[in-house]
C-alpha positions as CSV (number, residue, x, y, z in Angstrom):
1,M,97.9,102.8,126.7
2,C,96.1,105.7,125.6
3,G,94.9,106.8,129.0
4,M,98.1,108.0,130.4
5,F,99.1,109.5,126.9
6,C,95.8,111.1,126.5
7,L,96.4,113.4,129.5
8,R,97.9,116.0,127.3
9,Q,95.0,115.9,124.9
10,V,92.5,116.1,127.8
11,Y,94.5,118.9,129.5
12,Y,94.4,121.1,126.4
13,S,90.9,120.2,125.3
14,F,89.4,121.2,128.7
15,A,92.0,123.8,129.8
16,C,89.3,126.5,130.0
17,N,87.0,124.2,132.1
18,P,89.0,123.2,135.2
19,F,86.2,120.9,136.5
20,L,86.0,118.7,133.4
21,R,89.8,118.9,133.0
22,D,90.4,117.7,136.5
23,M,87.6,115.1,136.4
24,Y,88.9,113.4,133.2
25,L,92.6,113.7,134.2
26,T,91.8,112.0,137.6
27,T,89.7,109.2,136.0
28,I,92.4,108.4,133.4
29,T,95.2,108.5,136.1
30,I,93.3,106.1,138.3
31,I,92.6,103.7,135.3
32,G,96.3,104.0,134.5
33,I,97.5,103.3,138.0
34,G,95.2,100.2,138.1
35,T,96.6,98.9,134.8
36,V,100.2,99.4,136.0
37,L,99.6,97.7,139.2
38,A,97.9,94.7,137.6
39,S,100.7,94.4,135.1
40,L,103.4,94.5,137.8
41,L,101.8,92.1,140.4
42,P,103.3,88.6,140.0
43,V,99.9,86.9,140.1
44,F,98.9,88.6,136.9
45,Q,102.0,87.6,135.1
46,T,100.8,84.0,134.4
47,T,99.3,82.9,131.1
48,K,96.0,82.5,132.8
49,Y,95.7,86.3,133.1
50,R,97.0,87.1,129.6
51,T,93.6,88.0,128.3
52,F,92.9,90.1,131.4
53,R,96.1,92.0,131.0
54,A,95.2,92.6,127.3
55,C,91.8,93.8,128.3
56,L,93.4,96.2,130.7
57,F,95.5,97.7,127.9
58,F,92.6,97.8,125.6
59,G,90.7,99.7,128.3
60,M,93.5,102.2,128.5
61,G,93.4,102.5,124.8
62,I,89.8,103.5,124.8
63,S,89.8,105.5,128.0
64,G,90.0,108.7,126.0
65,V,86.9,108.1,124.0
66,I,84.5,109.9,126.4
67,P,86.5,113.1,126.6
68,C,86.9,113.1,122.8
69,I,83.2,112.9,122.3
70,H,82.6,115.4,125.0
71,K,84.9,117.9,123.5
72,L,83.1,117.6,120.2
73,F,79.8,118.5,121.8
74,L,81.4,121.5,123.5
75,Y,83.3,122.9,120.6
76,Q,81.9,121.5,117.4
77,D,80.6,124.8,116.0
78,I,83.6,126.9,116.8
79,E,86.7,124.6,116.5
80,P,87.2,122.8,113.1
81,I,90.7,121.6,114.2
82,L,88.8,119.2,116.6
83,Y,87.8,117.0,113.7
84,Q,91.3,116.7,112.6
85,T,92.5,115.7,116.1
86,L,89.5,113.4,116.5
87,F,90.6,111.4,113.3
88,M,94.1,111.2,114.7
89,E,92.8,110.0,118.1
90,I,90.7,107.5,116.3
91,A,93.8,106.2,114.4
92,M,95.7,106.1,117.7
93,G,93.0,104.0,119.3
94,I,92.9,101.7,116.4
95,F,96.7,101.1,116.6
96,Y,96.6,100.6,120.3
97,G,93.5,98.4,120.1
98,L,95.0,96.3,117.4
99,G,98.1,95.9,119.3
100,A,96.2,94.6,122.3
101,L,94.2,92.3,120.2
102,V,97.3,90.8,118.4
103,Y,98.9,90.4,121.8
104,A,95.9,88.6,123.3
105,T,95.2,86.3,120.4
106,R,98.9,85.5,119.8
107,I,98.4,86.0,116.0
108,P,100.3,85.1,113.8
109,E,102.2,82.4,115.6
110,R,98.9,80.7,116.6
111,W,98.4,80.0,113.0
112,K,101.9,78.8,112.1
113,P,103.7,77.6,115.2
114,G,107.4,77.9,115.1
115,M,107.4,80.1,111.9
116,F,107.4,83.5,113.8
117,D,109.7,82.7,116.8
118,I,112.3,85.1,115.7
119,L,110.7,87.7,113.6
120,G,107.0,88.8,113.2
121,N,105.6,87.4,116.4
122,S,102.7,88.9,118.3
123,H,104.8,90.7,120.9
124,Q,106.8,92.4,118.1
125,L,103.7,93.4,116.2
126,F,102.2,94.6,119.5
127,H,105.3,96.9,120.0
128,L,105.1,98.2,116.3
129,L,101.5,99.0,116.8
130,V,102.1,100.8,120.0
131,I,104.9,102.9,118.4
132,A,102.5,103.8,115.5
133,G,99.9,104.8,118.1
134,A,102.3,106.9,120.1
135,Y,103.5,108.6,117.0
136,T,99.9,109.5,116.0
137,H,99.3,110.7,119.6
138,Y,102.5,112.9,119.4
139,E,101.3,114.5,116.2
140,S,97.8,115.2,117.5
141,G,99.4,116.7,120.7
142,L,101.3,119.1,118.6
143,L,98.0,120.2,117.0
144,Y,96.4,120.6,120.4
145,L,99.4,122.7,121.6
146,K,99.2,125.0,118.6
147,W,95.4,125.3,119.1
148,R,95.7,126.4,122.7
149,D,98.6,128.7,122.1
150,V,96.8,130.5,119.4
151,K,93.3,130.4,120.8
152,G,93.9,130.5,124.6
153,C,90.6,130.3,126.4
154,G,88.8,132.8,124.2
155,T,86.2,131.8,121.6
């Protein structure tokens, strides 16, 4: 999930370093395309590949970790806003990761079969967690945008 959504964060974080920006954007895009293809191919739609699909989504959720760590090393002394966005990115990753975990493990219906058929099943919880992650991502994206608008590529 995060990978394609993280493009904005990566773009703004590394706007002043085109090589790193393009490297991270390309990598995340390739991972995203692979995830989409594996999600759409009929062979992967069977229950046999449920865990595999969840792992792909989880991989997308953490695909932004390396750029986040890298930006901290690059800007830690001059950009305090990075810590605020880092905490938001961690929260986003937790939301997406929990969503993938709930989806893969089929909790809570695994514990009480039939009780969560209409409301509260893992698929619904997965979507709620994705929405929470997306909202957190949106808010952090606004901070990145403000940071680049104010700072530009100067120190």
